[in-house]
C-alpha positions in Angstrom: 0.2 -0.1 -0.1 1.4 3.1 -1.0 1.6 6.3 1.2 -1.3 8.2 -0.7 -3.5 5.2 0.0 -2.9 5.3 3.6 -3.3 8.7 3.8 -7.2 8.5 2.3 -7.9 5.5 4.7 -6.5 7.5 7.5 -9.0 10.3 6.8 -11.6 8.0 6.3 -11.2 6.3 9.9 -11.0 9.9 11.3 -14.2 11.0 9.8 -16.0 7.7 10.8 -14.5 8.3 14.6 -15.9 12.0 14.5 -19.5 11.0 13.4 -19.5 8.2 16.1 -18.6 10.6 18.7 -21.0 12.9 17.7 -23.8 10.1 17.7 -22.4 9.2 21.2 -22.6 12.5 22.4 -26.3 13.5 20.8 -27.3 9.9 22.6 -26.0 10.7 26.0 -27.7 14.3 26.0 -30.9 12.5 25.1 -30.7 10.0 27.6 -29.7 12.5 30.2 -33.1 14.4 29.4 -35.2 11.6 29.5 -33.7 10.6 32.7 -34.0 14.1 34.3 -37.7 14.2 32.8 -38.3 10.4 34.2 -36.7 11.4 37.6 -39.0 14.5 37.5 -42.0 12.5 37.3 -41.3 10.3 40.0 -40.1 13.0 42.5 -43.6 14.1 44.5 -45.2 17.3 44.0 -45.5 19.1 47.2 -47.6 22.3 48.8 -45.8 24.4 51.1 -46.4 27.3 53.6 -44.2 29.3 55.9 -44.9 29.6 59.5 -47.1 32.5 60.3 -49.2 34.5 63.0 -52.6 33.6 63.0 -55.8 33.0 65.1 -57.5 29.4 66.1 -61.2 29.2 65.4 -63.2 27.0 67.6 -66.3 25.4 66.5 -67.7 24.1 69.9 -70.4 21.8 69.6 -72.5 19.6 71.8 -75.8 17.9 72.5 -78.4 19.3 75.2 -82.0 19.9 75.8 -84.8 22.5 76.5 -85.2 22.9 80.2 -87.1 25.2 82.6 -85.1 27.8 83.4 -83.1 27.5 86.6 -83.0 30.2 89.1 -79.7 32.1 89.5 -78.7 33.2 92.9 -76.3 36.0 93.0 -72.9 36.3 94.9 -73.1 38.1 98.3 -70.0 39.8 100.3 -70.3 38.6 103.7 -70.1 41.4 106.4 -71.0 44.5 103.8 -74.0 46.3 104.8 -76.8 46.9 102.4 -77.3 50.6 101.8 -80.3 50.7 99.5 -82.7 48.0 97.7 -84.5 49.0 94.6 -86.4 46.1 93.8 -89.3 43.8 95.7 -89.6 40.0 95.6 -92.0 39.1 92.8 -90.6 42.0 90.4 -89.8 41.5 87.0 -86.5 43.2 86.1 -84.4 43.6 83.0 -80.8 43.0 82.2 -78.9 45.8 83.6 -81.6 46.8 85.9 -80.0 47.7 89.6 -81.3 45.4 92.2 -79.5 46.9 95.3 -76.3 48.8 96.7 -73.7 48.3 99.2 -72.4 50.7 101.6 -69.4 52.3 99.9 -67.4 53.0 103.0 -67.5 49.4 104.1 -66.9 48.4 100.4 -63.6 50.2 100.4 -62.5 49.0 103.7 -63.2 45.3 102.4 -61.3 45.9 99.1 -58.5 47.1 101.1 -58.8 43.9 103.4 -59.2 41.7 100.5 -56.0 43.5 98.8 -54.2 42.6 101.9 -54.9 39.0 101.8 -54.2 38.4 98.3 -51.0 40.2 98.5 -49.9 37.9 101.4 -51.4 34.9 99.6 -49.2 36.1 96.4 -46.2 36.7 98.7 -46.7 33.1 100.4 -46.8 31.5 97.0 -43.7 33.5 95.4 -41.9 32.6 98.8 -42.9 28.6 98.3 -41.4 29.0 94.8 -38.3 30.5 95.9 -38.1 28.0 98.4 -38.4 25.0 96.2 -35.3 26.6 93.9 -33.1 26.8 97.0 -34.2 23.6 98.6 -31.5 21.7 100.3 -30.5 19.3 97.5 -28.1 17.3 100.1 -25.0 19.0 99.3 -24.7 20.6 103.1 -25.0 16.4 104.2 -22.4 15.7 101.7 -20.2 18.2 103.1 -20.7 17.6 106.5 -19.8 13.8 105.9 -16.3 15.2 104.1 -15.7 17.4 107.3 -16.1 14.8 109.6 -13.5 12.6 107.4 -11.3 15.5 107.4 -11.5 16.0 111.2 -11.1 12.2 111.8 -7.9 11.9 109.6 -6.5 15.1 111.7 -7.2 13.8 115.1 -5.2 10.5 113.7 -2.5 12.8 112.8 -2.3 14.7 116.0 -2.6 11.5 117.8 0.4 9.9 116.1 2.4 13.2 116.8 1.3 13.0 120.6 2.6 9.7 120.6 6.0 10.5 119.1 6.6 13.4 121.7 5.6 10.9 124.6 8.1 8.4 123.2 10.9 11.1 123.1 10.3 12.2 126.7 10.0 8.2 127.7 13.4 7.6 125.8 15.0 10.9 127.5 14.2 9.5 131.0 15.2 6.1 130.4 18.9 7.5 129.8 19.2 8.7 132.9 17.8 5.6 135.1 19.8 3.0 136.9 18.9 -0.3 136.1 16.8 -0.7 139.2 14.8 2.5 138.5 14.2 1.4 134.8 12.9 -2.2 136.1 10.8 0.0 138.6 9.6 2.3 135.8 9.0 -0.2 133.1 6.5 -2.1 135.6 5.0 0.9 136.5 4.4 1.8 132.8 3.3 -1.8 132.0 0.9 -1.5 134.8 -0.4 1.9 133.4 -0.3 0.5 129.8 -2.7 -2.6 131.1 -5.2 -0.3 133.1 -5.3 2.1 129.8 -6.2 -1.0 127.8 -8.9 -2.1 130.5 -10.2 1.2 129.9 -10.4 1.0 126.5 -11.7 -2.4 126.6 -14.6 -1.1 129.1 -15.4 1.8 126.6 -15.7 -0.6 123.4 -17.5 -3.3 125.5 -20.2 -1.3 127.4 -20.3 1.0 124.5 -21.1 -2.1 122.1 -23.6 -3.0 124.7 -25.3 0.6 124.9 -25.3 0.2 121.0 -26.8 -3.3 121.0 -29.2 -2.0 123.3 -29.9 0.9 121.2 -30.3 -1.0 118.0 -32.8 -3.3 119.8 -34.8 -0.5 121.2 -35.0 0.9 117.7 -36.1 -2.3 116.1 -38.7 -2.6 118.7 -40.1 0.6 118.0 -39.9 0.0 114.1 -41.5 -3.7 114.9 -44.0 -1.8 117.4 -44.8 0.9 114.3 -45.1 -2.1 111.9 -47.3 -4.1 113.7 -49.6 -1.4 115.1 -49.6 -0.1 111.2 -50.5 -4.0 110.0 -53.4 -4.1 112.9 -54.8 -0.7 111.9 -54.5 -1.6 108.2 -56.6 -4.7 108.8 -59.2 -2.4 110.8 -59.1 -0.2 107.5 -59.8 -3.1 105.5 -62.5 -4.5 107.7 -64.1 -0.9 107.8 -63.7 -0.7 104.0 -65.8 -3.9 103.7 -68.2 -2.9 106.0 -68.6 0.6 103.9 -69.1 -1.7 100.7 -72.0 -3.3 102.4 -73.2 0.0 103.2 -72.2 2.0 100.1 -75.4 1.4 98.4 -77.5 3.2 101.1 -74.7 5.7 101.8 -75.0 6.5 97.9 -78.6 6.2 97.9 -79.0 9.2 101.1 -76.6 11.2 99.7 -78.7 11.7 96.2 -81.6 11.7 98.3 -80.3 14.7 100.3 -79.5 16.6 97.2 -82.8 15.4 95.6 -84.1 17.3 98.4 -82.2 20.4 98.2 -83.4 20.7 94.5 -86.9 20.4 95.7 -86.6 23.2 98.1 -85.3 25.2 95.2 -87.9 24.2 93.0 -85.2 23.0 90.6 -87.0 20.5 88.8 -84.5 19.7 86.0 -81.8 19.0 88.9 -84.4 17.1 90.5 -85.3 14.5 87.7 -81.3 14.3 87.5 -81.1 12.9 90.9 -84.0 10.7 90.6 -82.1 9.1 87.9 -79.2 8.6 90.0 -81.4 6.9 92.6 -83.0 4.6 89.9 -79.6 3.7 88.6 -78.0 3.0 92.3 -81.4 1.1 93.6 -81.6 -1.4 90.4 -78.1 -1.5 89.0 -77.0 0.3 86.1 -77.6 -2.3 83.6 -80.9 -3.4 85.4 -82.4 0.1 85.4 -81.3 0.5 81.6 -83.6 -2.9 81.0 -86.1 -1.6 83.0 -86.3 1.8 81.3 -86.6 -0.1 78.0 -89.6 -2.4 79.3 -91.1 0.9 80.6 -90.7 2.7 77.4 -92.1 -0.3 75.4 -95.1 -0.2 78.0 -95.3 3.4 77.5 -95.5 3.1 73.7 -98.4 0.6 74.0 -100.4 3.0 76.4 -99.5 5.7 73.5 -100.7 3.2 71.0 -103.9 2.4 72.8 -104.5 6.5 73.1 -104.3 6.6 69.6 -106.5 3.9 69.0 -109.1 5.8 71.3 -108.8 9.0 69.1 -109.3 7.3 66.2 -112.3 5.2 67.7 -114.0 8.5 69.0 -113.5 10.2 65.6 -114.7 7.3 63.8 -118.0 6.9 65.8 -118.2 11.0 65.9 -118.4 10.9 62.2 -121.1 7.8 62.0 -123.4 9.6 64.5 -123.3 12.5 62.8 -124.1 10.8 59.8 -127.0 8.9 61.6 -128.4 12.2 63.1 -129.0 13.4 59.7 -130.3 10.4 58.4 -132.9 10.4 61.5 -133.5 14.1 61.0 -134.5 13.6 57.7 -137.4 11.2 58.7 -140.9 12.9 59.9 -141.7 11.7 63.4 -145.5 11.1 62.0 -143.6 8.9 59.7 -144.4 5.1 60.6 -140.7 4.4 59.4 -139.2 7.1 62.3 -139.7 4.7 65.2 -137.4 2.1 62.9 -135.0 5.0 62.1 -134.8 5.8 66.1 -134.5 2.5 67.0 -131.4 2.1 64.5 -130.0 5.6 66.1 -130.2 4.2 69.3 -128.6 0.9 68.6 -125.9 2.9 66.9 -125.4 5.0 70.1 -125.0 1.5 72.2 -122.2 0.5 69.7 -120.6 3.8 70.1 -120.5 3.6 73.8 -119.3 -0.3 73.6 -116.4 0.8 71.1 -115.3 3.7 73.2 -115.6 1.8 76.7 -113.4 -0.9 75.1 -110.9 1.3 73.6 -110.9 3.4 76.9 -110.6 0.0 79.1 -107.6 -1.0 76.7 -106.1 2.1 77.6 -106.6 1.9 81.1 -105.2 -1.7 80.9 -101.9 -0.5 79.2 -101.5 2.2 82.0 -101.7 -0.5 84.5 -99.4 -2.6 82.5 -96.8 0.4 82.8 -97.3 0.3 86.8 -97.0 -3.5 86.8 -93.5 -3.5 84.9 -91.7 -2.5 88.3 -94.0 -2.2 91.6 -90.8 -0.7 93.0 -90.2 1.7 90.4 -93.6 2.8 90.3 -93.7 3.0 94.2 -90.4 4.9 94.4 -91.6 7.4 91.4 -95.0 8.2 93.5 -93.5 8.8 96.8 -90.6 10.7 95.8 -92.6 13.0 93.3 -95.3 13.5 96.1 -92.6 14.4 98.6 -91.1 16.7 95.9 -93.7 18.7 95.4 -94.6 19.0 99.1 -91.2 20.3 99.8 -91.2 22.9 96.6 -94.8 23.9 98.4 -92.9 24.1 101.9 -89.2 24.7 101.7 -88.9 25.2 105.3 -90.0 21.3 106.0 -91.9 19.0 104.4 -94.7 16.5 105.7 -93.0 13.7 107.8 -95.5 11.5 106.8 -94.5 11.7 103.0 -90.9 11.9 104.0 -91.1 8.7 105.6 -93.1 6.7 102.7 -90.2 8.4 100.6 -87.3 6.9 102.7 -89.0 3.5 103.1 -89.6 3.4 99.5 -86.0 3.5 98.6 -84.0 2.5 101.8 -85.9 -1.1 102.4 -84.4 -4.5 103.2 -83.1 -5.1 99.9 -80.5 -2.2 99.7 -78.4 -3.6 102.8 -78.0 -7.3 103.4 -78.7 -7.4 107.2 -76.6 -10.7 107.7 -73.6 -9.3 105.8 -74.0 -6.0 107.5 -73.5 -8.1 111.3 -70.9 -10.3 109.8 -68.7 -7.2 108.4 -69.5 -5.1 111.7 -68.4 -7.8 114.1 -65.0 -8.2 111.9 -64.5 -4.1 112.3 -65.2 -4.5 116.1 -62.6 -7.3 116.1 -60.2 -5.4 114.3 -60.5 -2.4 116.6 -59.8 -4.9 119.5 -56.8 -6.0 117.9 -55.7 -2.5 117.5 -56.3 -1.8 121.1 -54.2 -5.1 121.9 -51.5 -4.7 119.8 -50.7 -1.0 121.0 -50.8 -2.3 124.7 -48.5 -5.2 123.8 -46.0 -3.2 121.6 -45.8 -0.3 124.2 -44.7 -2.9 126.8 -42.0 -4.4 124.3 -40.8 -0.6 123.7 -40.7 0.3 127.3 -38.9 -2.8 128.1 -36.2 -2.2 125.3 -35.8 1.4 126.7 -35.3 0.0 130.4 -32.5 -2.1 128.7 -31.1 0.9 127.0 -31.1 2.5 130.2 -29.5 -0.2 132.1 -26.8 -0.4 129.6 -25.8 3.3 129.7 -25.7 3.1 133.6 -23.4 0.1 133.6 -21.4 1.6 130.9 -20.9 4.7 132.8 -20.2 2.6 136.3 -17.4 0.4 134.5 -16.0 3.3 132.6 -15.5 5.2 135.7 -14.1 2.2 137.6 -11.5 1.6 134.7 -10.9 5.4 134.4 -9.9 5.5 138.2 -7.7 2.5 138.2 -5.8 4.0 134.9 -5.6 7.2 136.9 -4.3 5.6 139.9 -1.7 3.8 137.7 -1.1 6.8 136.2 -0.3 8.5 139.3 2.2 5.8 140.4 3.9 6.4 137.1 4.2 10.0 138.1 5.3 9.5 141.5 8.2 7.6 140.1 8.7 10.2 137.7 9.1 12.6 140.4 11.9 11.0 141.8 14.4 10.9 138.6 13.2 13.4 136.2 13.2 17.2 136.2 10.9 18.1 133.6 7.7 16.3 135.4 5.2 19.1 134.1 6.4 18.2 130.3 5.8 14.6 130.8 2.7 14.8 132.2 1.4 17.2 129.6 2.9 14.7 126.9 1.0 12.0 128.5 -2.1 13.9 128.9 -2.0 15.3 125.3 -1.6 11.8 124.1 -4.6 10.5 126.1 -6.7 13.6 124.6 -5.8 12.7 121.2 -6.9 9.3 121.5 -10.1 10.2 122.9 -10.4 12.9 120.0 -9.9 10.2 117.6 -13.2 8.3 119.2 -15.5 11.3 118.9 -14.3 12.3 115.4 -15.2 8.5 114.3 -18.5 8.8 115.9 -19.0 12.2 114.2 -18.4 10.9 110.8 -20.7 7.9 111.5 -23.6 10.5 112.5 -22.8 12.6 109.7 -23.1 9.6 107.3 -26.5 8.4 109.3 -27.8 12.0 108.4 -26.7 12.1 104.9 -28.5 8.5 104.5 -31.7 9.8 106.1 -31.8 12.9 103.7 -31.6 10.9 100.6 -34.5 8.5 101.8 -36.6 11.5 102.9 -36.0 13.8 100.0 -38.1 12.9 97.5 -41.1 12.7 99.9 -40.4 16.3 101.1 -40.4 17.2 97.6 -43.7 15.7 96.9 -45.2 17.4 100.0 -43.8 20.8 98.8 -45.1 20.5 95.6 -48.5 19.7 97.1 -48.2 22.9 99.4 -47.2 24.9 96.4 -50.7 23.8 94.7 -52.6 24.9 97.5 -51.2 28.2 98.0 -51.6 28.9 94.2 -55.2 27.9 94.4 -55.7 30.1 97.4 -54.1 33.2 95.6 -56.2 32.7 92.5 -59.3 32.2 95.0 -58.4 35.5 96.6 -57.6 37.4 93.3 -61.2 36.4 92.2 -62.8 37.8 95.5 -60.8 41.0 94.7 -61.6 41.3 91.1 -65.5 40.9 92.0 -65.3 43.4 94.9 -63.6 45.8 92.4 -66.4 45.5 89.7 -68.8 46.5 92.3 -66.7 49.4 93.1 -66.3 50.7 89.8 -70.3 50.2 89.7 -70.2 52.5 92.9 -71.5 49.6 95.0 -74.6 48.8 92.8 -75.4 45.2 91.9 -77.6 44.9 88.8 -79.3 41.8 87.3 -77.4 39.8 84.5 -80.4 38.6 82.9 -84.4 39.6 82.1 -86.4 37.5 85.0 -88.1 38.0 88.2 -87.0 38.4 91.5 -87.9 35.0 93.5 -85.6 35.5 96.4 -84.8 38.7 98.4 -83.6 38.3 101.9 -81.6 41.8 102.2 -82.8 44.8 104.2 -81.6 48.3 104.3 -79.0 49.1 106.9 -78.4 45.3 107.4 -75.1 43.5 107.0 -74.7 40.1 104.9 -73.9 37.0 107.2 -73.9 34.6 104.5 -77.2 33.2 104.8 -79.3 35.5 102.9 -80.1 35.1 99.2 -81.0 37.2 96.1 -82.3 35.2 92.9 -83.4 36.0 89.6 -85.5 33.3 87.8 -85.2 33.8 84.0 -88.3 34.8 82.2 -87.7 32.5 79.2 -86.3 28.7 78.3 -82.9 27.9 78.6 -81.0 25.4 76.5 -78.8 23.4 78.6 -75.8 21.6 76.7 -72.6 20.1 77.4 -68.6 20.7 75.9 -65.6 19.3 76.4 -63.4 20.8 79.4 -60.5 21.7 77.1 -62.8 24.5 75.7 -63.5 25.7 78.6 -61.0 28.8 78.6 -62.8 30.1 75.2 -66.4 29.9 76.6 -67.5 32.9 78.7 -71.1 34.4 79.8 -72.6 36.7 77.0 -71.4 34.4 74.3 -73.9 33.7 71.5 -75.1 30.1 71.2 -76.8 28.6 67.7 -79.2 25.6 68.8 -80.7 23.5 66.1 -83.6 22.1 68.1 -85.2 18.8 67.1 -88.4 19.4 65.1 -87.4 23.3 64.8 -86.4 24.3 61.0 -84.5 27.4 62.0 -81.7 27.8 64.3 -82.6 29.6 67.8 -80.2 31.9 69.0 -79.5 32.1 72.5 -76.9 33.8 75.2 -74.7 31.9 77.6 -75.8 32.8 81.2 -74.1 30.2 83.1 -71.0 27.7 83.0 -70.6 24.7 85.6 -68.5 22.0 85.9 -69.9 18.2 85.8 -67.7 16.2 87.6 -69.7 13.2 86.5 -69.2 13.7 82.8 -65.9 15.3 83.7 -67.0 18.2 81.2 -68.8 21.5 81.3 -72.5 22.3 81.3 -73.5 25.5 79.3 -76.9 27.3 80.0 -77.9 29.6 77.2 -80.8 32.0 77.4 -83.4 31.5 74.4 -85.8 34.3 73.0 -89.1 35.2 74.8 -90.8 32.3 72.5 -91.5 29.8 74.9 -90.1 26.0 74.0 -91.4 22.9 75.8 -88.7 21.2 78.2 -87.4 18.4 77.2 -86.9 19.4 73.3 -83.4 17.9 72.3 -80.8 19.5 69.8 -77.4 20.6 69.4 -75.8 23.8 70.1 -72.5 25.6 68.6 -70.6 28.2 69.7 -68.1 29.7 67.7 -65.2 31.6 69.0 -61.9 32.8 68.0 -58.7 33.1 69.8 -55.9 35.5 70.2 -53.2 35.8 67.4 -50.6 33.3 68.1 -47.0 33.0 66.2 -45.7 29.8 64.8 -48.9 28.9 63.5 -49.0 26.0 60.7 -51.8 24.3 58.6 -53.0 21.2 60.7 -52.4 19.1 57.4 -48.5 19.7 58.0 -48.5 17.8 61.3 -47.2 14.1 61.3 -46.7 11.7 63.9 -45.1 8.4 64.8 -43.7 6.5 67.9 -41.2 9.5 68.5 -43.6 11.9 68.5 -45.1 14.9 66.8 -43.1 16.3 63.5 -43.2 18.1 60.5 -41.2 18.0 57.1 -39.4 21.0 55.9 -38.1 21.8 52.5 -34.0 21.9 52.3 -32.2 22.8 49.1 -29.1 20.5 48.7 -26.4 20.1 45.9 -26.1 17.1 44.1 -24.2 15.6 40.9 -27.6 16.7 38.9 -27.9 19.8 40.2 -29.8 21.6 43.0 -32.4 19.5 44.3 -35.3 19.9 47.6 -34.8 17.1 50.3 -37.7 16.5 52.8 -36.1 16.8 56.4 -37.6 16.3 59.6 -38.0 18.8 62.7 -39.5 17.5 65.7 -42.3 19.9 67.0 -44.4 20.6 70.3 -48.2 21.2 69.7 -49.4 24.1 72.2 -52.9 24.5 70.8 -54.9 23.7 67.7 -58.5 24.0 66.0 -59.8 22.0 63.2 -57.3 23.9 60.7 -54.4 25.4 62.5 -51.9 24.2 64.9 -49.6 26.5 67.1 -46.4 24.9 67.7 -43.2 25.6 69.5 -40.7 28.0 68.3 -38.3 25.6 66.2 -38.8 26.7 62.5 -36.9 29.5 60.8 -39.1 32.4 59.3 -38.2 31.4 55.9 -38.5 27.7 56.2 -41.0 26.0 53.8 -43.4 23.4 55.7 -44.6 20.6 53.5 -48.6 20.8 53.9 -49.7 18.3 51.2 -48.4 16.3 48.5 -49.5 14.3 45.2 -48.1 11.0 46.8 -46.7 9.9 49.8 -43.7 11.8 51.2 -41.0 10.0 53.9 -38.2 11.9 55.6 -35.0 12.3 53.4 -37.2 12.0 50.1 -36.6 14.4 46.9 -39.5 16.6 46.5 -40.7 19.4 44.0 -42.7 22.3 44.8 -45.8 22.8 42.8 -49.7 22.5 42.3 -51.4 19.3 41.8 -54.5 17.7 41.8 
């Protein structure tokens, strides 16, 4: 192949390579575009929102019923004098009408007193908070243990120094002694050492005996407390079992007393509530529910019989009217008149029979209602009879009616007399056991205390005896030293210092043990003390809030120049006050609303948003239009752990018992850190949100969903208020076209 052909072939190869490269690059670009489009299509679309200020809207709903308006009693301030009264009992009043006026001078004095009481309670509460922050955390006890150990170590060091000084003195003496003197001294010193050892042994021996006696005494006291506690626990158990036997009776009497109080106040709706509780307690919840169903079925049969009676009467009325018209068309002189008259009379008899049969059917069905439960009928009849008697005579009802009412409910089925006797005997036996245990344990504790006293006396006697022997031997050594040693005082001082330091070691050791015991006791009791302190704080806070509420009410009256006005339209039904008389606490001033009221219940979490004067929308069963009302009372319902709201309705009268639903729409103050409720997520770790975060990848900038844990402070059905964990420019994911998890790639956009 010549050079020219090689060159041509080379150029052709280069052209082909260039074409292949261009095709490859175009393919790569196309594949990249397709990849990005495909990736984009698989990345979830999300909607986002930044945190912002917003308000919460509460749509508070609940069920309720129309009721007769309950009497509203005004709060009266004790010890204040009534300056003037503007109304009379039985007088109708409008909302805002003045009822009476307090003496302004006394009102100001009471406000001054209430202010001081509030400030004192506030100081006490703040002091308890401060005390809680400064409460002993055990560091002082730990410091005492450390100091005691340091003192113990110092005492040991001082003792060693005193020993060295004493040894030096002894060695100095021995250098100047003759053999005979040395022998006499060593013998005297040996006898002294033995006496000193006997003294120390006596302290240890009898100290141990005292410690053992004290330990036995402590154990006796602990055992005594334990035995007495167990005996009292058995008594408490026995009493509890007796109370259980009497629980039904006790509960019934409690409801009966409340029932009577409502009767005196003519509070019909509350009376029926208590009567329901009496039924439920007497028969049992399940049994009473079954009984009500049976009574309801029987009552339905009565209603059906009454409807049938009405239908029979209507039917025969039409028949007889037609017969009367037919008879009227026949002339009395006509021979056919007698036949027509007989037919008319026959129809009259058939009418009477048909109506009588229908009436008898009603009576029979009514009797069947009563026969469902004779006891239910008895309780109902005696209770309602006594109720209306009390309502008419609030100062005291008829004793005969009360006896019937009481015996109808508290009968032999309420308390099992045989079981009551057994449980009562068990209580008496347990009481005797407590008394016997207390007496027996007191004897054992007293005996253990006597052993401690005897051990202390013996210890004191033996130690004094050993100490006297030791001093005698020490005196013998001193006498010997007086003959041969000129520095007698220095020697005695060295020996006394040695004895003192040895005693100091014992004292320091006991101090360490005491400090360690105190630290141990503190650690055991500190948790209990903390709980007690916390309970005390709560009591002080409640007391402070109560006093603050009283002060606020007094200031409201002061702002009104001592005048108290009606909060509703109604009638003055109680007015137990007179001009120039002071309030003692027994007086009542009451207004009974001149309208129907709607009573409903709502969850307690919404209590802070509902207040008197709020507008209420009531949708009553059987009524097309919504009835608007106004909140006049709010009360906690402990039985349902909720709040009951009473709303005044317009002047139009509604029959008590009509059921319905109510709605109260309220808006809160503006809150920071608000997000849509749809942004909230929850797992085992708690509440969180997903936030879009920009990040760089090999394919460019992308958005990733990352997790932020949050705390929900408040929320409604659309908005949630969270803690301050998000920046003002961070975008929270509020929705997506497919499921989004932490770490997923996302893109912002609209979706359907």
